[in-house]
All heavy atoms as a GROMACS GRO file, in nm:
protein
  561
    1MET      N    1  -8.465  -1.386  -1.832
    1MET     CA    2  -8.503  -1.469  -1.943
    1MET      C    3  -8.378  -1.526  -2.009
    1MET      O    4  -8.276  -1.458  -2.020
    1MET     CB    5  -8.578  -1.387  -2.047
    1MET     CG    6  -8.717  -1.351  -2.006
    1MET     SD    7  -8.802  -1.282  -2.149
    1MET     CE    8  -8.857  -1.131  -2.076
    2ILE      N    9  -8.388  -1.648  -2.055
    2ILE     CA   10  -8.280  -1.714  -2.126
    2ILE      C   11  -8.332  -1.760  -2.260
    2ILE      O   12  -8.439  -1.820  -2.269
    2ILE     CB   13  -8.225  -1.834  -2.046
    2ILE    CG1   14  -8.169  -1.788  -1.912
    2ILE    CG2   15  -8.119  -1.908  -2.127
    2ILE    CD1   16  -8.125  -1.900  -1.823
    3PHE      N   17  -8.255  -1.732  -2.367
    3PHE     CA   18  -8.294  -1.771  -2.501
    3PHE      C   19  -8.183  -1.852  -2.565
    3PHE      O   20  -8.065  -1.823  -2.546
    3PHE     CB   21  -8.317  -1.646  -2.590
    3PHE     CG   22  -8.430  -1.561  -2.544
    3PHE    CD1   23  -8.406  -1.454  -2.460
    3PHE    CD2   24  -8.559  -1.588  -2.582
    3PHE    CE1   25  -8.509  -1.373  -2.417
    3PHE    CE2   26  -8.663  -1.509  -2.539
    3PHE     CZ   27  -8.638  -1.401  -2.456
    4LEU      N   28  -8.222  -1.952  -2.643
    4LEU     CA   29  -8.125  -2.028  -2.721
    4LEU      C   30  -8.105  -1.955  -2.853
    4LEU      O   31  -8.201  -1.923  -2.923
    4LEU     CB   32  -8.177  -2.170  -2.746
    4LEU     CG   33  -8.085  -2.264  -2.824
    4LEU    CD1   34  -7.956  -2.287  -2.745
    4LEU    CD2   35  -8.154  -2.394  -2.852
    5HIS      N   36  -7.981  -1.924  -2.885
    5HIS     CA   37  -7.949  -1.858  -3.011
    5HIS      C   38  -7.979  -1.956  -3.125
    5HIS      O   39  -7.963  -2.078  -3.108
    5HIS     CB   40  -7.801  -1.817  -3.011
    5HIS     CG   41  -7.765  -1.728  -3.125
    5HIS    ND1   42  -7.725  -1.776  -3.247
    5HIS    CD2   43  -7.762  -1.593  -3.134
    5HIS    CE1   44  -7.700  -1.675  -3.327
    5HIS    NE2   45  -7.722  -1.563  -3.260
    6PRO      N   46  -8.023  -1.909  -3.243
    6PRO     CA   47  -8.056  -2.001  -3.353
    6PRO      C   48  -7.943  -2.093  -3.397
    6PRO      O   49  -7.968  -2.195  -3.460
    6PRO     CB   50  -8.095  -1.905  -3.467
    6PRO     CG   51  -8.144  -1.784  -3.398
    6PRO     CD   52  -8.060  -1.771  -3.274
    7ASN      N   53  -7.818  -2.061  -3.364
    7ASN     CA   54  -7.708  -2.152  -3.401
    7ASN      C   55  -7.702  -2.275  -3.311
    7ASN      O   56  -7.622  -2.364  -3.334
    7ASN     CB   57  -7.574  -2.079  -3.400
    7ASN     CG   58  -7.528  -2.038  -3.261
    7ASN    OD1   59  -7.583  -2.077  -3.159
    7ASN    ND2   60  -7.424  -1.955  -3.257
    8SER      N   61  -7.785  -2.280  -3.208
    8SER     CA   62  -7.795  -2.391  -3.113
    8SER      C   63  -7.667  -2.416  -3.033
    8SER      O   64  -7.653  -2.519  -2.970
    8SER     CB   65  -7.836  -2.521  -3.183
    8SER     OG   66  -7.964  -2.507  -3.239
    9LYS      N   67  -7.573  -2.322  -3.035
    9LYS     CA   68  -7.449  -2.336  -2.961
    9LYS      C   69  -7.438  -2.236  -2.847
    9LYS      O   70  -7.353  -2.251  -2.761
    9LYS     CB   71  -7.329  -2.316  -3.054
    9LYS     CG   72  -7.319  -2.420  -3.162
    9LYS     CD   73  -7.202  -2.390  -3.252
    9LYS     CE   74  -7.198  -2.489  -3.367
    9LYS     NZ   75  -7.091  -2.459  -3.460
   10ASN      N   76  -7.522  -2.133  -2.848
   10ASN     CA   77  -7.511  -2.026  -2.750
   10ASN      C   78  -7.645  -1.995  -2.686
   10ASN      O   79  -7.750  -2.020  -2.743
   10ASN     CB   80  -7.460  -1.898  -2.817
   10ASN     CG   81  -7.325  -1.916  -2.881
   10ASN    OD1   82  -7.317  -1.933  -3.001
   10ASN    ND2   83  -7.221  -1.912  -2.802
   11ILE      N   84  -7.637  -1.941  -2.564
   11ILE     CA   85  -7.755  -1.890  -2.496
   11ILE      C   86  -7.736  -1.739  -2.473
   11ILE      O   87  -7.624  -1.692  -2.456
   11ILE     CB   88  -7.782  -1.962  -2.363
   11ILE    CG1   89  -7.660  -1.958  -2.270
   11ILE    CG2   90  -7.828  -2.104  -2.387
   11ILE    CD1   91  -7.686  -2.014  -2.132
   12VAL      N   92  -7.846  -1.668  -2.479
   12VAL     CA   93  -7.847  -1.523  -2.458
   12VAL      C   94  -7.936  -1.497  -2.338
   12VAL      O   95  -8.045  -1.554  -2.327
   12VAL     CB   96  -7.901  -1.451  -2.583
   12VAL    CG1   97  -7.907  -1.301  -2.560
   12VAL    CG2   98  -7.815  -1.482  -2.704
   13TYR      N   99  -7.891  -1.409  -2.248
   13TYR     CA  100  -7.968  -1.385  -2.126
   13TYR      C  101  -7.942  -1.245  -2.074
   13TYR      O  102  -7.836  -1.187  -2.095
   13TYR     CB  103  -7.933  -1.489  -2.019
   13TYR     CG  104  -7.786  -1.512  -2.002
   13TYR    CD1  105  -7.713  -1.441  -1.907
   13TYR    CD2  106  -7.717  -1.604  -2.081
   13TYR    CE1  107  -7.577  -1.462  -1.891
   13TYR    CE2  108  -7.582  -1.626  -2.066
   13TYR     CZ  109  -7.513  -1.554  -1.972
   13TYR     OH  110  -7.378  -1.573  -1.957
   14GLY      N  111  -8.042  -1.192  -2.006
   14GLY     CA  112  -8.031  -1.062  -1.942
   14GLY      C  113  -7.961  -1.076  -1.808
   14GLY      O  114  -7.984  -1.172  -1.735
   15VAL      N  115  -7.873  -0.983  -1.780
   15VAL     CA  116  -7.806  -0.973  -1.651
   15VAL      C  117  -7.845  -0.840  -1.590
   15VAL      O  118  -7.918  -0.762  -1.651
   15VAL     CB  119  -7.653  -0.989  -1.663
   15VAL    CG1  120  -7.617  -1.129  -1.707
   15VAL    CG2  121  -7.594  -0.889  -1.759
   16GLU      N  122  -7.799  -0.812  -1.470
   16GLU     CA  123  -7.844  -0.694  -1.397
   16GLU      C  124  -7.829  -0.564  -1.475
   16GLU      O  125  -7.918  -0.481  -1.476
   16GLU     CB  126  -7.767  -0.682  -1.266
   16GLU     CG  127  -7.818  -0.570  -1.178
   16GLU     CD  128  -7.750  -0.570  -1.043
   16GLU    OE1  129  -7.725  -0.678  -0.988
   16GLU    OE2  130  -7.724  -0.460  -0.994
   17ASP      N  131  -7.719  -0.545  -1.545
   17ASP     CA  132  -7.696  -0.418  -1.614
   17ASP      C  133  -7.672  -0.434  -1.763
   17ASP      O  134  -7.606  -0.351  -1.825
   17ASP     CB  135  -7.580  -0.344  -1.549
   17ASP     CG  136  -7.450  -0.424  -1.555
   17ASP    OD1  137  -7.457  -0.546  -1.580
   17ASP    OD2  138  -7.343  -0.366  -1.535
   18GLY      N  139  -7.723  -0.541  -1.824
   18GLY     CA  140  -7.704  -0.560  -1.967
   18GLY      C  141  -7.749  -0.696  -2.015
   18GLY      O  142  -7.830  -0.763  -1.951
   19ILE      N  143  -7.692  -0.737  -2.130
   19ILE     CA  144  -7.727  -0.864  -2.192
   19ILE      C  145  -7.599  -0.936  -2.227
   19ILE      O  146  -7.504  -0.877  -2.280
   19ILE     CB  147  -7.811  -0.839  -2.319
   19ILE    CG1  148  -7.938  -0.764  -2.282
   19ILE    CG2  149  -7.844  -0.970  -2.388
   19ILE    CD1  150  -8.012  -0.705  -2.399
   20SER      N  151  -7.594  -1.066  -2.198
   20SER     CA  152  -7.474  -1.146  -2.223
   20SER      C  153  -7.507  -1.266  -2.310
   20SER      O  154  -7.622  -1.308  -2.321
   20SER     CB  155  -7.414  -1.196  -2.091
   20SER     OG  156  -7.363  -1.088  -2.017
   21ILE      N  157  -7.403  -1.322  -2.369
   21ILE     CA  158  -7.412  -1.445  -2.446
   21ILE      C  159  -7.301  -1.538  -2.399
   21ILE      O  160  -7.194  -1.492  -2.359
   21ILE     CB  161  -7.400  -1.418  -2.599
   21ILE    CG1  162  -7.430  -1.544  -2.680
   21ILE    CG2  163  -7.264  -1.361  -2.634
   21ILE    CD1  164  -7.446  -1.517  -2.829
   22SER      N  165  -7.327  -1.667  -2.398
   22SER     CA  166  -7.224  -1.764  -2.363
   22SER      C  167  -7.252  -1.894  -2.437
   22SER      O  168  -7.357  -1.911  -2.498
   22SER     CB  169  -7.220  -1.789  -2.212
   22SER     OG  170  -7.337  -1.853  -2.169
   23ASP      N  171  -7.155  -1.985  -2.431
   23ASP     CA  172  -7.179  -2.118  -2.485
   23ASP      C  173  -7.293  -2.181  -2.407
   23ASP      O  174  -7.322  -2.143  -2.294
   23ASP     CB  175  -7.053  -2.204  -2.473
   23ASP     CG  176  -6.940  -2.153  -2.560
   23ASP    OD1  177  -6.967  -2.074  -2.653
   23ASP    OD2  178  -6.824  -2.192  -2.535
   24TYR      N  179  -7.357  -2.281  -2.464
   24TYR     CA  180  -7.472  -2.343  -2.398
   24TYR      C  181  -7.439  -2.402  -2.262
   24TYR      O  182  -7.526  -2.419  -2.178
   24TYR     CB  183  -7.535  -2.450  -2.488
   24TYR     CG  184  -7.444  -2.568  -2.513
   24TYR    CD1  185  -7.445  -2.678  -2.428
   24TYR    CD2  186  -7.357  -2.569  -2.620
   24TYR    CE1  187  -7.362  -2.786  -2.450
   24TYR    CE2  188  -7.274  -2.677  -2.643
   24TYR     CZ  189  -7.275  -2.784  -2.558
   24TYR     OH  190  -7.193  -2.890  -2.580
   25ASP      N  191  -7.310  -2.432  -2.236
   25ASP     CA  192  -7.272  -2.487  -2.107
   25ASP      C  193  -7.230  -2.379  -2.007
   25ASP      O  194  -7.184  -2.409  -1.898
   25ASP     CB  195  -7.162  -2.591  -2.123
   25ASP     CG  196  -7.039  -2.538  -2.194
   25ASP    OD1  197  -7.036  -2.417  -2.228
   25ASP    OD2  198  -6.946  -2.616  -2.216
   26GLY      N  199  -7.244  -2.250  -2.045
   26GLY     CA  200  -7.219  -2.140  -1.952
   26GLY      C  201  -7.078  -2.084  -1.953
   26GLY      O  202  -7.049  -1.993  -1.877
   27ILE      N  203  -6.990  -2.136  -2.037
   27ILE     CA  204  -6.853  -2.081  -2.040
   27ILE      C  205  -6.842  -1.981  -2.156
   27ILE      O  206  -6.929  -1.972  -2.241
   27ILE     CB  207  -6.747  -2.191  -2.050
   27ILE    CG1  208  -6.767  -2.280  -2.171
   27ILE    CG2  209  -6.746  -2.276  -1.926
   27ILE    CD1  210  -6.658  -2.382  -2.192
   28ASN      N  211  -6.732  -1.907  -2.158
   28ASN     CA  212  -6.706  -1.806  -2.261
   28ASN      C  213  -6.811  -1.696  -2.265
   28ASN      O  214  -6.858  -1.658  -2.371
   28ASN     CB  215  -6.690  -1.869  -2.399
   28ASN     CG  216  -6.571  -1.961  -2.407
   28ASN    OD1  217  -6.471  -1.937  -2.343
   28ASN    ND2  218  -6.584  -2.066  -2.484
   29GLU      N  219  -6.847  -1.645  -2.150
   29GLU     CA  220  -6.947  -1.537  -2.144
   29GLU      C  221  -6.890  -1.408  -2.202
   29GLU      O  222  -6.776  -1.372  -2.175
   29GLU     CB  223  -6.991  -1.512  -2.000
   29GLU     CG  224  -7.093  -1.402  -1.990
   29GLU     CD  225  -7.137  -1.374  -1.848
   29GLU    OE1  226  -7.088  -1.439  -1.754
   29GLU    OE2  227  -7.222  -1.286  -1.831
   30GLN      N  228  -6.970  -1.341  -2.283
   30GLN     CA  229  -6.934  -1.211  -2.340
   30GLN      C  230  -7.053  -1.117  -2.327
   30GLN      O  231  -7.168  -1.160  -2.343
   30GLN     CB  232  -6.895  -1.223  -2.486
   30GLN     CG  233  -6.770  -1.303  -2.509
   30GLN     CD  234  -6.733  -1.308  -2.655
   30GLN    OE1  235  -6.809  -1.272  -2.742
   30GLN    NE2  236  -6.613  -1.356  -2.682
   31ARG      N  237  -7.025  -0.990  -2.301
   31ARG     CA  238  -7.131  -0.891  -2.288
   31ARG      C  239  -7.167  -0.840  -2.428
   31ARG      O  240  -7.082  -0.796  -2.504
   31ARG     CB  241  -7.081  -0.774  -2.202
   31ARG     CG  242  -7.181  -0.667  -2.174
   31ARG     CD  243  -7.304  -0.713  -2.096
   31ARG     NE  244  -7.272  -0.779  -1.973
   31ARG     CZ  245  -7.278  -0.722  -1.854
   31ARG    NH1  246  -7.314  -0.598  -1.842
   31ARG    NH2  247  -7.248  -0.791  -1.747
   32LEU      N  248  -7.296  -0.849  -2.463
   32LEU     CA  249  -7.345  -0.800  -2.591
   32LEU      C  250  -7.389  -0.655  -2.582
   32LEU      O  251  -7.372  -0.578  -2.676
   32LEU     CB  252  -7.464  -0.883  -2.639
   32LEU     CG  253  -7.439  -1.027  -2.674
   32LEU    CD1  254  -7.570  -1.095  -2.709
   32LEU    CD2  255  -7.341  -1.036  -2.790
   33TYR      N  256  -7.451  -0.621  -2.470
   33TYR     CA  257  -7.507  -0.488  -2.454
   33TYR      C  258  -7.498  -0.450  -2.307
   33TYR      O  259  -7.527  -0.530  -2.220
   33TYR     CB  260  -7.653  -0.487  -2.499
   33TYR     CG  261  -7.724  -0.356  -2.476
   33TYR    CD1  262  -7.704  -0.249  -2.562
   33TYR    CD2  263  -7.809  -0.340  -2.368
   33TYR    CE1  264  -7.768  -0.128  -2.540
   33TYR    CE2  265  -7.874  -0.220  -2.346
   33TYR     CZ  266  -7.852  -0.114  -2.433
   33TYR     OH  267  -7.915   0.004  -2.410
   34SER      N  268  -7.457  -0.328  -2.284
   34SER     CA  269  -7.449  -0.277  -2.148
   34SER      C  270  -7.518  -0.141  -2.147
   34SER      O  271  -7.471  -0.047  -2.212
   34SER     CB  272  -7.303  -0.264  -2.105
   34SER     OG  273  -7.296  -0.216  -1.974
   35GLY      N  274  -7.627  -0.132  -2.080
   35GLY     CA  275  -7.701  -0.007  -2.074
   35GLY      C  276  -7.845  -0.032  -2.038
   35GLY      O  277  -7.886  -0.145  -2.010
   36PRO      N  278  -7.926   0.073  -2.041
   36PRO     CA  279  -8.065   0.059  -2.002
   36PRO      C  280  -8.147  -0.016  -2.108
   36PRO      O  281  -8.123   0.002  -2.228
   36PRO     CB  282  -8.113   0.203  -1.989
   36PRO     CG  283  -8.027   0.279  -2.084
   36PRO     CD  284  -7.893   0.210  -2.079
   37PHE      N  285  -8.237  -0.099  -2.064
   37PHE     CA  286  -8.332  -0.164  -2.154
   37PHE      C  287  -8.447  -0.219  -2.071
   37PHE      O  288  -8.435  -0.239  -1.951
   37PHE     CB  289  -8.267  -0.275  -2.238
   37PHE     CG  290  -8.230  -0.400  -2.162
   37PHE    CD1  291  -8.310  -0.512  -2.169
   37PHE    CD2  292  -8.115  -0.405  -2.084
   37PHE    CE1  293  -8.275  -0.627  -2.100
   37PHE    CE2  294  -8.079  -0.518  -2.016
   37PHE     CZ  295  -8.160  -0.630  -2.023
   38ASN      N  296  -8.560  -0.240  -2.137
   38ASN     CA  297  -8.677  -0.296  -2.070
   38ASN      C  298  -8.654  -0.445  -2.051
   38ASN      O  299  -8.648  -0.521  -2.148
   38ASN     CB  300  -8.802  -0.270  -2.155
   38ASN     CG  301  -8.928  -0.317  -2.090
   38ASN    OD1  302  -8.928  -0.412  -2.013
   38ASN    ND2  303  -9.038  -0.252  -2.122
   39LYS      N  304  -8.640  -0.488  -1.929
   39LYS     CA  305  -8.607  -0.628  -1.899
   39LYS      C  306  -8.718  -0.725  -1.940
   39LYS      O  307  -8.694  -0.844  -1.955
   39LYS     CB  308  -8.579  -0.644  -1.750
   39LYS     CG  309  -8.473  -0.547  -1.699
   39LYS     CD  310  -8.349  -0.615  -1.656
   39LYS     CE  311  -8.249  -0.526  -1.590
   39LYS     NZ  312  -8.195  -0.419  -1.662
   40ASN      N  313  -8.840  -0.674  -1.961
   40ASN     CA  314  -8.951  -0.758  -2.004
   40ASN      C  315  -8.960  -0.770  -2.156
   40ASN      O  316  -9.047  -0.840  -2.206
   40ASN     CB  317  -9.083  -0.704  -1.950
   40ASN     CG  318  -9.088  -0.709  -1.800
   40ASN    OD1  319  -9.045  -0.807  -1.739
   40ASN    ND2  320  -9.136  -0.604  -1.739
   41PHE      N  321  -8.875  -0.700  -2.228
   41PHE     CA  322  -8.878  -0.705  -2.374
   41PHE      C  323  -8.738  -0.736  -2.426
   41PHE      O  324  -8.657  -0.648  -2.450
   41PHE     CB  325  -8.927  -0.573  -2.433
   41PHE     CG  326  -8.966  -0.585  -2.577
   41PHE    CD1  327  -9.098  -0.604  -2.612
   41PHE    CD2  328  -8.871  -0.582  -2.676
   41PHE    CE1  329  -9.134  -0.618  -2.745
   41PHE    CE2  330  -8.905  -0.595  -2.810
   41PHE     CZ  331  -9.037  -0.613  -2.845
   42LEU      N  332  -8.711  -0.863  -2.441
   42LEU     CA  333  -8.584  -0.913  -2.491
   42LEU      C  334  -8.616  -1.036  -2.573
   42LEU      O  335  -8.687  -1.125  -2.528
   42LEU     CB  336  -8.491  -0.949  -2.374
   42LEU     CG  337  -8.364  -1.024  -2.404
   42LEU    CD1  338  -8.271  -0.942  -2.491
   42LEU    CD2  339  -8.294  -1.063  -2.275
   43ALA      N  340  -8.567  -1.040  -2.698
   43ALA     CA  341  -8.597  -1.152  -2.785
   43ALA      C  342  -8.481  -1.176  -2.881
   43ALA      O  343  -8.396  -1.088  -2.900
   43ALA     CB  344  -8.725  -1.127  -2.863
   44ILE      N  345  -8.480  -1.294  -2.943
   44ILE     CA  346  -8.384  -1.329  -3.046
   44ILE      C  347  -8.464  -1.365  -3.171
   44ILE      O  348  -8.554  -1.450  -3.164
   44ILE     CB  349  -8.296  -1.449  -3.006
   44ILE    CG1  350  -8.217  -1.419  -2.880
   44ILE    CG2  351  -8.205  -1.490  -3.119
   44ILE    CD1  352  -8.109  -1.317  -2.897
   45SER      N  353  -8.434  -1.301  -3.284
   45SER     CA  354  -8.505  -1.331  -3.408
   45SER      C  355  -8.451  -1.460  -3.469
   45SER      O  356  -8.347  -1.512  -3.428
   45SER     CB  357  -8.491  -1.215  -3.507
   45SER     OG  358  -8.358  -1.204  -3.551
   46ASN      N  359  -8.521  -1.511  -3.569
   46ASN     CA  360  -8.478  -1.636  -3.634
   46ASN      C  361  -8.345  -1.623  -3.705
   46ASN      O  362  -8.275  -1.722  -3.724
   46ASN     CB  363  -8.584  -1.682  -3.734
   46ASN     CG  364  -8.708  -1.731  -3.665
   46ASN    OD1  365  -8.703  -1.771  -3.549
   46ASN    ND2  366  -8.820  -1.726  -3.734
   47ASP      N  367  -8.308  -1.500  -3.744
   47ASP     CA  368  -8.178  -1.481  -3.810
   47ASP      C  369  -8.069  -1.442  -3.711
   47ASP      O  370  -7.960  -1.404  -3.750
   47ASP     CB  371  -8.188  -1.380  -3.923
   47ASP     CG  372  -8.230  -1.241  -3.877
   47ASP    OD1  373  -8.263  -1.224  -3.759
   47ASP    OD2  374  -8.229  -1.149  -3.961
   48GLY      N  375  -8.097  -1.451  -3.580
   48GLY     CA  376  -7.996  -1.432  -3.478
   48GLY      C  377  -7.978  -1.290  -3.428
   48GLY      O  378  -7.881  -1.260  -3.361
   49ARG      N  379  -8.071  -1.201  -3.457
   49ARG     CA  380  -8.060  -1.063  -3.408
   49ARG      C  381  -8.119  -1.051  -3.269
   49ARG      O  382  -8.223  -1.110  -3.239
   49ARG     CB  383  -8.132  -0.966  -3.501
   49ARG     CG  384  -8.066  -0.954  -3.634
   49ARG     CD  385  -8.144  -0.860  -3.721
   49ARG     NE  386  -8.094  -0.865  -3.856
   49ARG     CZ  387  -8.057  -0.759  -3.923
   49ARG    NH1  388  -8.067  -0.640  -3.869
   49ARG    NH2  389  -8.012  -0.770  -4.045
   50LEU      N  390  -8.052  -0.974  -3.188
   50LEU     CA  391  -8.100  -0.942  -3.054
   50LEU      C  392  -8.198  -0.826  -3.067
   50LEU      O  393  -8.166  -0.724  -3.127
   50LEU     CB  394  -7.982  -0.903  -2.966
   50LEU     CG  395  -8.013  -0.853  -2.826
   50LEU    CD1  396  -8.071  -0.965  -2.743
   50LEU    CD2  397  -7.888  -0.799  -2.762
   51ILE      N  398  -8.317  -0.839  -3.012
   51ILE     CA  399  -8.420  -0.735  -3.019
   51ILE      C  400  -8.449  -0.687  -2.878
   51ILE      O  401  -8.483  -0.768  -2.791
   51ILE     CB  402  -8.547  -0.787  -3.087
   51ILE    CG1  403  -8.514  -0.838  -3.227
   51ILE    CG2  404  -8.654  -0.679  -3.092
   51ILE    CD1  405  -8.626  -0.913  -3.294
   52ILE      N  406  -8.432  -0.556  -2.856
   52ILE     CA  407  -8.454  -0.499  -2.724
   52ILE      C  408  -8.537  -0.372  -2.736
   52ILE      O  409  -8.545  -0.310  -2.842
   52ILE     CB  410  -8.322  -0.466  -2.650
   52ILE    CG1  411  -8.239  -0.362  -2.726
   52ILE    CG2  412  -8.242  -0.591  -2.626
   52ILE    CD1  413  -8.120  -0.309  -2.649
   53LEU      N  414  -8.599  -0.334  -2.625
   53LEU     CA  415  -8.671  -0.208  -2.614
   53LEU      C  416  -8.593  -0.123  -2.515
   53LEU      O  417  -8.575  -0.163  -2.400
   53LEU     CB  418  -8.814  -0.232  -2.564
   53LEU     CG  419  -8.902  -0.109  -2.553
   53LEU    CD1  420  -8.927  -0.048  -2.690
   53LEU    CD2  421  -9.034  -0.147  -2.489
   54THR      N  422  -8.546  -0.007  -2.560
   54THR     CA  423  -8.466   0.080  -2.475
   54THR      C  424  -8.488   0.225  -2.513
   54THR      O  425  -8.538   0.255  -2.620
   54THR     CB  426  -8.316   0.046  -2.485
   54THR    OG1  427  -8.244   0.124  -2.390
   54THR    CG2  428  -8.260   0.073  -2.622
   55SER      N  429  -8.452   0.313  -2.424
   55SER     CA  430  -8.454   0.455  -2.451
   55SER      C  431  -8.318   0.510  -2.413
   55SER      O  432  -8.280   0.508  -2.296
   55SER     CB  433  -8.564   0.526  -2.372
   55SER     OG  434  -8.562   0.664  -2.400
   56LEU      N  435  -8.243   0.556  -2.512
   56LEU     CA  436  -8.110   0.608  -2.486
   56LEU      C  437  -8.113   0.753  -2.440
   56LEU      O  438  -8.013   0.806  -2.395
   56LEU     CB  439  -8.023   0.592  -2.611
   56LEU     CG  440  -8.006   0.447  -2.657
   56LEU    CD1  441  -7.924   0.441  -2.785
   56LEU    CD2  442  -7.944   0.362  -2.549
   57ASN      N  443  -8.228   0.817  -2.450
   57ASN     CA  444  -8.246   0.954  -2.401
   57ASN      C  445  -8.378   0.961  -2.325
   57ASN      O  446  -8.480   1.004  -2.380
   57ASN     CB  447  -8.243   1.053  -2.517
   57ASN     CG  448  -8.242   1.196  -2.470
   57ASN    OD1  449  -8.253   1.224  -2.351
   57ASN    ND2  450  -8.230   1.288  -2.565
   58ILE      N  451  -8.378   0.919  -2.201
   58ILE     CA  452  -8.499   0.906  -2.122
   58ILE      C  453  -8.570   1.040  -2.103
   58ILE      O  454  -8.693   1.045  -2.096
   58ILE     CB  455  -8.467   0.839  -1.986
   58ILE    CG1  456  -8.420   0.697  -2.011
   58ILE    CG2  457  -8.588   0.839  -1.895
   58ILE    CD1  458  -8.368   0.627  -1.889
   59SER      N  459  -8.497   1.150  -2.097
   59SER     CA  460  -8.561   1.279  -2.077
   59SER      C  461  -8.645   1.321  -2.198
   59SER      O  462  -8.742   1.395  -2.184
   59SER     CB  463  -8.456   1.387  -2.047
   59SER     OG  464  -8.373   1.406  -2.159
   60GLN      N  465  -8.613   1.274  -2.317
   60GLN     CA  466  -8.686   1.309  -2.438
   60GLN      C  467  -8.785   1.200  -2.482
   60GLN      O  468  -8.883   1.229  -2.550
   60GLN     CB  469  -8.588   1.336  -2.553
   60GLN     CG  470  -8.497   1.452  -2.528
   60GLN     CD  471  -8.571   1.583  -2.526
   60GLN    OE1  472  -8.663   1.605  -2.603
   60GLN    NE2  473  -8.534   1.672  -2.435
   61ASN      N  474  -8.758   1.075  -2.447
   61ASN     CA  475  -8.838   0.964  -2.497
   61ASN      C  476  -8.861   0.863  -2.385
   61ASN      O  477  -8.778   0.777  -2.361
   61ASN     CB  478  -8.766   0.897  -2.615
   61ASN     CG  479  -8.846   0.786  -2.676
   61ASN    OD1  480  -8.960   0.762  -2.640
   61ASN    ND2  481  -8.786   0.718  -2.773
   62THR      N  482  -8.974   0.873  -2.319
   62THR     CA  483  -9.002   0.782  -2.207
   62THR      C  484  -9.059   0.648  -2.254
   62THR      O  485  -9.055   0.551  -2.180
   62THR     CB  486  -9.099   0.847  -2.108
   62THR    OG1  487  -9.220   0.882  -2.177
   62THR    CG2  488  -9.038   0.970  -2.045
   63ALA      N  489  -9.112   0.641  -2.376
   63ALA     CA  490  -9.174   0.518  -2.425
   63ALA      C  491  -9.070   0.415  -2.469
   63ALA      O  492  -9.093   0.296  -2.459
   63ALA     CB  493  -9.268   0.549  -2.542
   64GLY      N  494  -8.957   0.459  -2.517
   64GLY     CA  495  -8.853   0.368  -2.562
   64GLY      C  496  -8.854   0.347  -2.711
   64GLY      O  497  -8.948   0.385  -2.782
   65ASP      N  498  -8.748   0.288  -2.761
   65ASP     CA  499  -8.731   0.258  -2.903
   65ASP      C  500  -8.696   0.112  -2.918
   65ASP      O  501  -8.631   0.052  -2.833
   65ASP     CB  502  -8.618   0.343  -2.962
   65ASP     CG  503  -8.648   0.491  -2.957
   65ASP    OD1  504  -8.753   0.531  -3.010
   65ASP    OD2  505  -8.567   0.566  -2.900
   66LEU      N  506  -8.736   0.054  -3.029
   66LEU     CA  507  -8.708  -0.085  -3.060
   66LEU      C  508  -8.577  -0.093  -3.137
   66LEU      O  509  -8.559  -0.024  -3.236
   66LEU     CB  510  -8.822  -0.143  -3.144
   66LEU     CG  511  -8.823  -0.291  -3.170
   66LEU    CD1  512  -8.836  -0.368  -3.039
   66LEU    CD2  513  -8.936  -0.327  -3.263
   67TYR      N  514  -8.484  -0.174  -3.089
   67TYR     CA  515  -8.354  -0.190  -3.153
   67TYR      C  516  -8.332  -0.337  -3.185
   67TYR      O  517  -8.365  -0.425  -3.105
   67TYR     CB  518  -8.240  -0.144  -3.062
   67TYR     CG  519  -8.228   0.005  -3.053
   67TYR    CD1  520  -8.292   0.075  -2.952
   67TYR    CD2  521  -8.152   0.077  -3.144
   67TYR    CE1  522  -8.282   0.213  -2.943
   67TYR    CE2  523  -8.141   0.214  -3.135
   67TYR     CZ  524  -8.206   0.281  -3.036
   67TYR     OH  525  -8.195   0.417  -3.026
   68ALA      N  526  -8.272  -0.362  -3.301
   68ALA     CA  527  -8.228  -0.495  -3.340
   68ALA      C  528  -8.078  -0.489  -3.361
   68ALA      O  529  -8.028  -0.405  -3.435
   68ALA     CB  530  -8.298  -0.541  -3.467
   69ILE      N  531  -8.007  -0.578  -3.296
   69ILE     CA  532  -7.861  -0.579  -3.300
   69ILE      C  533  -7.816  -0.715  -3.355
   69ILE      O  534  -7.854  -0.818  -3.302
   69ILE     CB  535  -7.802  -0.559  -3.160
   69ILE    CG1  536  -7.856  -0.429  -3.099
   69ILE    CG2  537  -7.651  -0.560  -3.163
   69ILE    CD1  538  -7.836  -0.419  -2.949
   70GLY      N  539  -7.737  -0.713  -3.460
   70GLY     CA  540  -7.688  -0.838  -3.519
   70GLY      C  541  -7.582  -0.902  -3.431
   70GLY      O  542  -7.497  -0.835  -3.376
   71ILE      N  543  -7.589  -1.034  -3.417
   71ILE     CA  544  -7.492  -1.110  -3.340
   71ILE      C  545  -7.422  -1.206  -3.434
   71ILE      O  546  -7.485  -1.282  -3.505
   71ILE     CB  547  -7.560  -1.192  -3.227
   71ILE    CG1  548  -7.642  -1.102  -3.137
   71ILE    CG2  549  -7.458  -1.270  -3.148
   71ILE    CD1  550  -7.728  -1.180  -3.038
   72ARG      N  551  -7.289  -1.203  -3.435
   72ARG     CA  552  -7.214  -1.296  -3.522
   72ARG      C  553  -7.155  -1.407  -3.441
   72ARG      O  554  -7.121  -1.400  -3.332
   72ARG     CB  555  -7.102  -1.222  -3.591
   72ARG     CG  556  -7.154  -1.124  -3.691
   72ARG     CD  557  -7.039  -1.065  -3.764
   72ARG     NE  558  -7.091  -0.966  -3.855
   72ARG     CZ  559  -7.025  -0.920  -3.956
   72ARG    NH1  560  -6.904  -0.963  -3.978
   72ARG    NH2  561  -7.076  -0.832  -4.035
   0.00000   0.00000   0.00000
């Protein structure tokens, strides 16, 4: 999935082992998150927060937790 960040200058997208952001033309890629997450649940809020569903302790929590991460 590819999302346009609310600033209209960047795109956010899932990669094989995490989530990246880059300029709209694909340059200046930076990794925002590296770790497990549900690839079907990735969104950007209107205020620019990255919203993911992940479980950082799979042995204790198989359903996952909702996380919002601020992007500057």
